Backbone bond lengths (Angstrom), bond angles and torsions (degrees), N, CA, C in turn:
res aa  C-N    CA-C-N  psi(-1)  N-CA   C-N-CA  omega(-1)  CA-C   N-CA-C  phi
1 X - - - 1.453 - - 1.526 110.41 -
2 X 1.313 115.05 130.19 1.413 122.63 175.16 1.518 109.96 -112.11
3 X 1.345 115.90 138.62 1.466 118.92 177.75 1.512 108.17 -112.88
4 X 1.323 117.13 126.75 1.446 123.76 178.04 1.517 108.20 -115.42
5 X 1.339 115.13 152.51 1.444 121.87 175.47 1.522 108.16 -121.45
6 X 1.313 115.74 129.19 1.437 123.20 178.99 1.534 107.65 -120.38
7 X 1.336 114.76 113.74 1.480 119.92 -179.88 1.531 107.72 -99.92
8 X 1.313 117.36 113.24 1.452 121.68 -179.29 1.532 111.60 -100.71
9 X 1.321 116.46 13.51 1.458 118.69 -178.61 1.513 111.46 -57.14
10 X 1.317 114.06 142.02 1.455 120.98 179.78 1.510 115.13 85.78
11 X 1.341 117.07 -0.84 1.457 121.00 177.00 1.518 110.05 -113.71
12 X 1.313 116.60 153.83 1.476 123.30 178.48 1.519 108.93 -118.96
13 X 1.328 116.10 168.92 1.457 121.30 179.45 1.503 110.80 -58.65
14 X 1.295 115.28 139.59 1.459 129.35 9.87 1.522 114.45 -97.65
15 X 1.302 120.50 9.81 1.462 122.91 -173.21 1.566 113.65 -61.17
16 X 1.295 120.80 -44.66 1.461 117.22 179.02 1.521 113.36 -58.08
17 X 1.337 118.60 -40.04 1.454 120.90 178.53 1.500 111.21 -69.48
18 X 1.328 118.32 -41.73 1.482 121.15 176.50 1.500 111.87 -59.39
19 X 1.322 116.74 -43.62 1.485 120.87 -179.53 1.534 110.47 -65.37
20 X 1.320 115.94 -38.86 1.469 122.48 179.18 1.527 108.57 -63.93
21 X 1.314 117.42 -47.11 1.481 121.06 178.20 1.507 111.74 -58.27
22 X 1.313 118.07 -44.71 1.447 122.82 -178.77 1.532 110.49 -60.75
23 X 1.328 117.20 -44.75 1.443 120.86 -179.42 1.550 109.76 -66.21
24 X 1.324 117.52 -46.05 1.470 120.67 179.82 1.508 113.17 -56.98
25 X 1.336 116.85 -39.84 1.452 120.89 -178.70 1.507 112.55 -64.54
26 X 1.342 117.34 -26.78 1.453 120.30 -177.43 1.542 111.71 -93.66
27 X 1.319 117.58 4.20 1.445 120.58 -176.55 1.539 112.22 -100.08
28 X 1.315 114.60 159.16 1.475 122.33 177.12 1.525 110.24 -99.50
29 X 1.309 117.17 159.46 1.478 121.46 176.92 1.522 109.34 -55.51
30 X 1.317 115.68 135.57 1.446 122.14 178.26 1.535 113.35 94.24
31 X 1.349 117.07 -17.56 1.433 120.48 176.68 1.533 111.40 -68.06
32 X 1.287 117.56 155.88 1.475 122.83 -177.26 1.506 109.41 -120.79
33 X 1.330 116.13 135.03 1.456 121.68 176.05 1.539 108.97 -118.93
34 X 1.297 116.67 123.73 1.471 122.86 175.67 1.536 108.36 -102.69
35 X 1.320 115.97 111.71 1.473 121.06 -178.73 1.523 108.51 -101.60
36 X 1.321 115.59 124.19 1.446 121.25 178.03 1.482 109.97 -116.98
37 X 1.314 119.02 151.65 1.468 120.05 178.56 1.519 111.75 -171.54
38 X 1.350 113.03 -179.73 1.448 119.70 -176.74 1.522 112.18 -133.21
39 X 1.334 116.44 14.65 1.473 120.51 177.47 1.526 107.34 -116.57
40 X 1.328 116.62 89.53 1.478 121.91 -172.87 1.499 114.70 -52.92
41 X 1.370 121.12 -36.79 1.462 116.54 179.46 1.534 114.31 -59.86
42 X 1.330 117.40 -19.60 1.476 120.79 178.93 1.495 113.41 -72.98
43 X 1.295 117.35 -18.43 1.484 121.71 -175.13 1.511 111.23 -56.81
44 X 1.285 118.72 -49.55 1.462 122.60 -179.89 1.540 111.27 -60.39
45 X 1.316 116.54 -42.45 1.469 120.14 179.83 1.526 110.24 -66.29
46 X 1.282 119.14 -40.29 1.462 122.49 179.57 1.520 109.24 -62.00
47 X 1.293 118.55 -44.71 1.474 121.91 179.52 1.545 110.28 -65.46
48 X 1.313 118.44 -37.68 1.449 121.31 176.88 1.506 112.24 -64.62
49 X 1.355 116.06 -43.26 1.486 121.71 178.63 1.551 108.70 -62.96
50 X 1.303 116.81 -40.43 1.474 119.51 179.20 1.485 111.12 -58.72
51 X 1.346 117.20 -46.93 1.453 120.67 -179.82 1.531 111.99 -64.24
52 X 1.308 116.35 -40.18 1.483 120.57 -179.27 1.507 112.15 -68.38
53 X 1.334 118.07 -32.09 1.445 121.82 -173.32 1.521 113.86 -104.15
54 X 1.338 117.47 24.79 1.450 119.89 174.58 1.480 115.68 81.81
55 X 1.314 119.75 27.32 1.400 121.91 176.80 1.520 112.97 -114.97
56 X 1.316 116.30 161.73 1.461 120.54 -179.37 1.540 105.12 -131.28
57 X 1.330 114.00 125.69 1.492 118.79 178.34 1.533 106.97 -75.80
58 X 1.337 115.06 120.36 1.450 119.51 -179.60 1.532 112.64 -102.87
59 X 1.321 115.97 -17.63 1.448 119.86 177.96 1.522 110.17 -157.83
60 X 1.294 115.57 148.02 1.481 119.73 179.74 1.533 107.09 -147.63
61 X 1.315 115.90 131.20 1.460 118.53 178.24 1.520 109.95 -140.57
62 X 1.323 116.22 147.06 1.438 124.29 178.62 1.537 107.69 -130.66
63 X 1.309 116.39 130.65 1.450 120.77 177.81 1.546 106.32 -137.48
64 X 1.328 114.84 106.47 1.462 118.23 -177.55 1.494 110.68 65.83
65 X 1.321 116.21 -121.57 1.467 120.50 177.34 1.509 113.67 -101.26
66 X 1.337 117.24 14.57 1.486 122.69 -177.76 1.547 108.16 -112.35
67 X 1.334 114.95 145.55 1.449 119.31 174.44 1.538 111.24 -132.78
68 X 1.306 113.84 161.99 1.458 120.68 173.46 1.496 107.94 -145.13
69 X 1.323 117.40 129.37 1.436 124.04 177.31 1.530 109.76 -123.78
70 X 1.326 115.57 129.37 1.445 120.09 177.61 1.537 108.41 -104.15
71 X 1.338 115.51 123.70 1.475 121.76 -176.52 1.476 109.88 -122.34
72 X 1.360 116.53 127.84 1.474 122.47 175.74 1.504 106.73 -100.58
73 X 1.302 117.09 128.04 1.456 123.54 176.47 1.519 109.00 -74.27
74 X 1.338 116.87 126.79 1.497 121.11 -178.14 1.516 109.41 -86.11
C-alpha cells in the first residue's frame, strides 16, 4: 500500500477534481490518496470522481475553509 498526498489548495473547480482523477488513474488497488484543499465546493466533485474512478472515500473532514478526503483505490 502506498499513500499519496494531493494538495489542491489555491485551485478552484474543476481543477481539484481533475487532479484527483489523474492521481487515481496512476494508482494501484489498495493505495490511498489523501486530497487536501481550500475550495469547499470542490469536495462533492472530488468524492464523485473517486466513486467513478474506482475509489472509496474512507474519511472526510472539514475544518473552517479546509478539507481533507481520504480515498482508497479499489
